[in-house]
C-alpha positions in Angstrom: 125.3 -52.2 22.0 127.7 -54.0 19.5 127.7 -53.9 15.7 127.4 -57.0 13.6 127.5 -58.2 10.1 123.7 -58.6 9.9 123.8 -59.6 6.3 126.2 -62.4 7.1 127.0 -64.1 10.1 124.1 -62.9 12.5 121.3 -63.0 9.9 122.1 -66.4 8.7 122.5 -67.7 12.3 119.3 -65.9 13.2 117.4 -67.4 10.1 118.5 -70.9 11.1 117.6 -70.5 14.7 114.2 -69.1 13.7 113.7 -72.2 11.6 114.6 -74.4 14.4 112.3 -72.4 16.8 109.5 -73.2 14.6 110.1 -76.8 14.7 112.6 -77.5 11.8 116.0 -78.9 12.8 119.2 -76.6 12.4 122.0 -77.5 9.9 123.5 -79.9 12.6 120.2 -81.9 12.9 119.8 -81.1 16.6 116.8 -79.1 17.5 116.5 -77.3 21.0 116.4 -80.0 23.9 113.1 -78.5 25.3 109.8 -78.8 23.4 106.6 -77.1 23.6 104.4 -78.7 26.4 107.3 -79.7 28.3 107.3 -80.0 32.2 110.8 -79.6 33.3 112.2 -80.7 36.7 115.6 -79.2 37.7 117.3 -81.5 40.3 120.7 -81.0 42.1 122.3 -79.8 45.5 122.5 -76.5 47.1 123.7 -74.9 43.8 120.5 -75.7 42.2 118.3 -74.8 45.4 120.0 -71.3 45.1 117.4 -70.7 42.3 119.9 -68.8 40.2 121.1 -70.8 37.2 117.8 -72.8 37.3 115.7 -69.5 37.1 118.0 -68.0 34.2 117.5 -71.2 32.2 113.7 -70.9 32.8 113.6 -67.3 32.0 115.8 -67.6 28.9 113.6 -70.2 27.5 110.2 -68.6 28.4 111.1 -65.4 27.0 112.6 -67.1 23.7 109.4 -69.3 23.5 106.7 -67.0 24.9 103.9 -69.0 23.1 105.0 -72.3 24.3 103.2 -73.9 27.2 106.1 -74.8 29.5 106.4 -75.6 33.4 109.5 -75.5 35.5 110.0 -77.0 39.0 113.2 -76.7 41.0 113.8 -79.6 43.3 117.4 -78.9 44.4 118.4 -79.7 48.0 121.3 -78.2 49.8 124.0 -80.8 50.7 122.5 -83.5 48.5 124.5 -86.0 46.1 123.6 -88.1 43.3 122.8 -90.8 45.7 120.3 -88.6 47.4 118.8 -87.6 44.2 118.4 -91.4 43.1 116.8 -92.1 46.7 114.2 -89.1 46.5 113.5 -89.4 42.8 110.1 -91.2 43.4 109.1 -88.7 45.9 110.4 -85.4 44.4 110.4 -85.9 40.7 107.9 -88.5 39.7 104.9 -86.6 41.1 105.7 -83.6 39.0 105.2 -85.8 35.9 108.1 -84.3 34.0 108.9 -84.8 30.5 112.4 -83.6 30.6 114.8 -82.8 33.5 118.2 -81.4 34.4 120.5 -83.2 36.6 123.4 -81.4 38.4 125.3 -83.1 41.1 128.9 -83.7 41.9 130.0 -80.7 44.1 129.3 -82.6 47.4 130.1 -86.0 45.8 133.8 -85.7 45.7 133.8 -84.9 49.3 136.2 -81.8 48.9 139.4 -83.7 48.7 141.5 -85.3 46.0 140.2 -87.8 43.5 139.2 -90.9 45.2 137.9 -94.0 43.1 135.3 -95.2 45.7 133.9 -91.6 45.7 133.6 -91.6 42.0 132.1 -95.0 41.8 129.4 -94.0 44.4 128.7 -90.8 42.3 128.4 -92.6 38.9 126.2 -95.2 40.5 123.8 -92.5 42.0 123.6 -91.0 38.6 122.9 -94.2 36.9 120.1 -94.9 39.3 118.7 -91.5 38.3 119.0 -92.5 34.7 117.2 -95.8 35.3 114.3 -94.2 36.8 114.0 -91.4 34.4 114.0 -94.1 31.6 111.0 -95.8 33.4 109.1 -92.7 33.6 110.1 -91.6 30.0 111.8 -88.4 31.0 114.5 -86.8 28.7 117.6 -85.9 30.8 120.3 -83.2 30.3 123.3 -84.5 32.3 125.1 -81.6 33.8 128.4 -81.5 35.1 129.4 -79.7 38.2 131.2 -76.2 37.7 134.6 -75.8 39.2 135.1 -74.3 42.7 136.6 -70.5 42.3 139.3 -71.1 45.0 140.6 -68.1 46.9 144.3 -69.2 46.6 146.4 -67.8 43.8 147.5 -70.2 41.0 145.8 -71.9 38.1 142.1 -72.5 38.7 142.2 -75.9 38.0 144.4 -77.0 41.1 142.8 -78.1 44.2 139.2 -79.6 44.4 138.5 -78.5 40.7 140.8 -81.2 39.6 138.6 -83.9 41.3 135.3 -82.1 39.9 137.0 -82.4 36.5 137.2 -86.1 36.9 133.8 -86.3 38.1 132.6 -84.5 34.9 134.1 -87.3 32.7 131.7 -89.7 34.7 128.7 -87.3 33.9 129.7 -87.6 30.2 129.9 -91.5 30.4 126.6 -91.7 32.0 125.0 -89.4 29.6 126.4 -91.3 26.6 125.5 -94.6 28.1 122.0 -93.6 28.6 121.6 -91.6 25.5 121.0 -88.4 27.2 122.2 -84.8 26.6 125.7 -84.1 27.9 126.2 -80.6 29.2 129.8 -79.5 30.1 129.5 -76.6 32.4 132.8 -77.3 33.8 135.4 -76.3 31.0 133.6 -73.1 29.7 133.7 -71.9 33.4 137.3 -73.0 34.0 138.3 -71.1 30.9 136.7 -67.9 31.9 138.3 -68.2 35.4 141.7 -68.6 33.8 141.4 -65.7 31.6 140.6 -63.5 34.6 143.3 -64.9 36.6 145.8 -64.2 33.8 144.9 -60.6 33.8 145.2 -60.5 37.5 146.2 -63.5 39.7 144.1 -62.2 42.6 140.9 -61.6 40.5 137.7 -63.6 41.6 134.9 -63.0 39.2 132.1 -65.5 39.6 130.5 -63.8 42.9 129.1 -65.6 46.0 131.6 -68.0 47.5 133.8 -70.5 45.9 131.2 -73.2 45.9 128.2 -71.2 45.4 128.6 -68.7 42.7 126.5 -65.4 42.5 124.6 -64.1 39.6 127.8 -63.7 37.4 128.8 -67.3 37.8 125.4 -68.8 37.6 124.6 -66.8 34.4 127.7 -68.4 32.8 126.4 -71.8 34.0 123.0 -71.4 32.5 124.4 -70.3 29.3 126.5 -73.3 29.1 123.5 -75.4 29.7 121.2 -73.6 27.0 124.1 -73.8 24.5 124.7 -77.5 25.0 120.8 -77.7 24.6 121.1 -76.1 21.2 119.3 -72.8 22.4 118.3 -70.6 19.5 119.8 -67.2 19.6 117.6 -65.4 17.5 115.1 -62.9 19.4 114.1 -61.0 16.2 115.8 -59.4 13.0 114.6 -56.3 10.9 116.2 -54.9 7.7 114.9 -51.7 6.3 115.8 -49.8 3.2 115.2 -46.2 4.3 116.0 -44.9 0.7 113.2 -46.7 -0.7 111.0 -46.8 2.5 110.6 -50.5 2.3 110.9 -53.4 4.9 113.6 -55.7 3.2 113.5 -58.9 5.6 112.1 -59.7 9.1 112.5 -62.7 11.2 110.6 -63.5 14.4 108.7 -60.3 14.2 106.1 -58.2 12.4 106.9 -54.5 11.2 104.2 -52.1 10.2 103.5 -48.6 9.6 107.0 -47.7 8.2 107.1 -43.8 7.8 109.3 -40.7 8.1 108.7 -37.7 10.0 110.3 -34.1 10.5 113.8 -33.9 11.4 114.9 -37.0 9.9 112.8 -39.4 12.1 112.2 -42.9 10.8 109.5 -44.9 12.6 107.4 -48.1 12.7 105.9 -50.5 14.8 107.5 -53.7 15.8 105.8 -56.9 17.2 108.4 -59.5 18.3 107.8 -63.0 18.6 110.2 -63.4 21.6 112.2 -61.4 24.2 115.9 -60.9 25.0 117.1 -62.0 28.4 119.9 -61.6 30.6 119.9 -61.8 34.5 120.2 -58.5 36.4 123.1 -58.4 38.5 125.3 -60.8 36.4 126.6 -57.9 34.1 130.2 -58.2 35.6 130.7 -61.6 33.8 130.4 -59.7 30.6 133.9 -58.4 30.9 135.0 -62.1 30.3 132.3 -63.4 27.9 129.8 -62.2 25.3 126.8 -64.6 26.5 124.5 -61.6 26.5 125.1 -61.3 22.7 125.5 -64.9 22.1 122.2 -65.7 23.4 120.3 -62.6 22.3 120.4 -61.7 18.4 118.0 -58.7 18.7 119.0 -57.1 15.2 118.1 -54.0 13.6 119.7 -53.1 10.1 118.8 -49.9 8.2 120.4 -48.8 5.0 120.2 -45.8 2.9 119.9 -43.4 6.1 121.3 -39.8 5.9 125.0 -39.8 7.2 125.4 -39.1 10.9 124.5 -40.4 14.2 120.8 -41.5 15.4 119.0 -42.0 18.6 117.4 -45.2 18.7 114.1 -45.1 20.7 111.8 -47.9 21.6 108.5 -46.9 23.0 109.6 -43.4 23.1 112.6 -44.1 25.2 116.0 -43.5 23.8 118.0 -46.8 24.5 121.1 -46.3 22.6 122.7 -44.3 19.7 124.4 -45.6 16.3 125.7 -44.2 13.2 124.1 -44.7 9.9 127.3 -46.9 9.0 126.7 -49.1 12.0 123.0 -49.4 11.2 123.8 -50.2 7.7 125.9 -53.1 8.9 123.1 -54.0 11.6 123.2 -53.7 15.2 122.2 -56.2 18.0 119.9 -54.0 20.4 119.8 -56.8 23.0 121.9 -55.1 25.7 120.3 -51.6 25.3 116.6 -52.8 25.1 117.1 -54.6 28.3 118.1 -51.4 30.2 115.1 -49.3 29.2 111.9 -49.0 27.3 108.9 -51.4 26.8 111.1 -54.5 26.4 112.9 -54.0 29.5 109.6 -53.2 31.3 108.1 -56.5 30.2 111.2 -58.7 30.8 111.1 -57.4 34.4 107.4 -58.3 34.7 108.1 -61.8 33.4 111.1 -62.0 35.9 108.7 -61.0 38.7 106.0 -63.6 37.7 108.6 -66.4 37.5 110.2 -65.6 40.7 107.0 -65.4 42.5 106.0 -68.8 41.3 109.6 -70.1 42.3 109.3 -68.9 45.7 105.7 -70.3 46.4 106.7 -73.8 45.0 110.0 -74.0 47.0 108.8 -72.3 50.3 105.2 -73.5 50.5 105.3 -76.8 48.7 108.8 -78.5 48.3 110.6 -77.4 51.4 107.1 -76.3 53.2 105.5 -79.6 52.9 107.3 -82.4 51.0 110.7 -82.0 52.9 109.2 -80.6 56.1 110.5 -82.3 59.1 109.4 -82.0 62.7 110.8 -82.8 66.1 108.8 -84.3 69.0 110.5 -84.5 72.4 110.9 -88.0 73.5 109.0 -87.2 76.8 105.9 -86.9 74.9 103.9 -89.9 75.8 101.9 -90.1 72.6 104.8 -89.4 70.1 103.9 -92.0 67.6 100.2 -90.8 67.5 101.1 -87.2 66.7 103.7 -88.2 64.1 100.9 -90.4 62.5 98.4 -87.3 62.6 101.1 -85.1 61.1 101.9 -87.6 58.1 98.1 -88.0 57.5 97.9 -84.3 56.8 101.1 -84.1 54.7 99.4 -85.6 51.4 96.2 -83.3 51.6 98.5 -80.3 52.2 100.5 -81.1 49.1 97.4 -81.5 47.0 95.8 -78.1 48.6 99.0 -76.2 47.8 99.5 -77.5 44.4 96.2 -76.7 43.4 97.4 -72.9 43.8 100.3 -73.4 41.4 98.4 -73.1 38.1 97.6 -69.5 39.2 101.1 -68.6 39.3 102.0 -70.4 36.0 99.0 -68.4 34.4 100.5 -65.0 35.7 103.7 -66.1 33.9 101.9 -66.6 30.6 100.2 -63.3 31.0 103.3 -61.5 31.5 104.8 -63.1 28.3 102.0 -61.7 26.0 104.2 -59.3 23.7 102.6 -56.2 22.6 103.9 -54.0 19.5 106.2 -51.0 20.5 107.1 -47.9 18.2 110.8 -47.7 17.0 112.2 -44.7 15.9 115.4 -43.6 14.5 116.1 -39.8 15.2 118.9 -38.2 13.5 121.0 -36.0 15.9 122.1 -32.8 14.6 125.9 -32.7 15.0 125.5 -28.8 16.0 123.0 -29.2 18.5 124.6 -32.6 19.8 121.1 -33.8 20.5 118.1 -35.4 18.7 
C-alpha cells in the first residue's frame, strides 16, 4: 500500500479516467483503444503463444470494464514472423471477425543477428501485408514492437541482438503511422527497466523465463506498456469520507452505502465497485523496478476527521493492510493490499481462472487442436491421398463444433465478473494493546 495525494494528482487522474471509461475522451482527446463490443485478436509468435502478456492485457481490460461485452482470442504461433502472420491472416484472423487486434512480431524476423537491411524489408513488408488485410476487414490495429532480449552477458542491455530489435521497432512505428494504427513501444520501457537493474548489479536479470521468452515479471511489463499506449484508464474506484461529519464526500466508479460507526472506533460502510484491480500472480518481482501495479490500479480510499492513530483496513471482514489517520487523510491506494486477501482478491482469482480456462480451450482444442493440426501419413500407405482428403473433410465441421462450445467459456467469464458489494471497516488500533 502506498499513500497518495487523493485530493490532487490521483483523484484528478481518476476522475479523468472515469470519464474516459464512460465514453468521454480524456484531456488528450484519446479514448481507450478498445471499445465495448470489441472482438480482439492477438497475433504474434511464441511470445504471444505463451499466453502471458496477452492474458494480462485481457484480464486488465475485463476487470476494468466488467460490464462491457469483450471477447479475446490469441492466435500466436511459436517461431512465426510477420510474413507468416500475413500468410495465415485469412485462416486464423478473419474467421474470428475481430474488430480490433494487436500484432507483435519481430523477435524471429531479425534472425538473431546484427541488423540486415534485407531482413528488415522482409519484416516490414510482412507487416504491411497484415495492415492491408486488416484494413480490408475493417479491423483496428495496435502495432506492437518486439521487446528486447535480456542477454545473459554483462554489459549494456542494448548491446547485441537488442540493437537489431530496436531498429526493427522503428519499422513498426513507420507501418503504424502509414496505416493510421496505434503504435505501441514495448521496447524502450523494457530496456529502461533492464538498464536500471543492471546498474544496481551488472549480473542482475529480472524478467524471468529465458532471454527471448520472458516469464511473468517481464510479460507484466510488456502488458503494461501495451495498455498505457492504448490509453488504459487507471481508475478502479475512489472514495472520500469525512468521518467527523459522517458523510460521503466523493465517489468515483463505486457506490457507498450504510456509513456508520461502531464500538471501539470502528468506521464501516458497504462499497459496490464498478471495476476491479488486477496484477498478474508471479509478476511481483518486477515491482522492485517499476510502479505498474499502482500506475494501472487507482483503488483509492480517503478518510478525513479520524481519531489520531493507526487503523486496520478490513475488506469483507479480512484485514488487508494498516494505515495511519494521516495517511488516510491524504488518501491511500488499496490495490496491492486488496489483491492479496479478501473479497476483491477472491473475485479476481475467479476471473483469472475463467479466462485461463477459456484460453486453454481455444488454444488446445481449436487453434492448435484443429486449425493448425498437422498429420503424417507414411509413404507406404497406398491410399494416402484418400486418407488426407477424409481428414480435411472433417476439419471444418470439427472447428464449427468446437467453436460452438466457446460461448460457454465466455459466459463463465461474464459471470465471474459480476461484482458484489463488500463491507469496508476501519478499526482503530489501540497502541497499548497493539491490535485492533
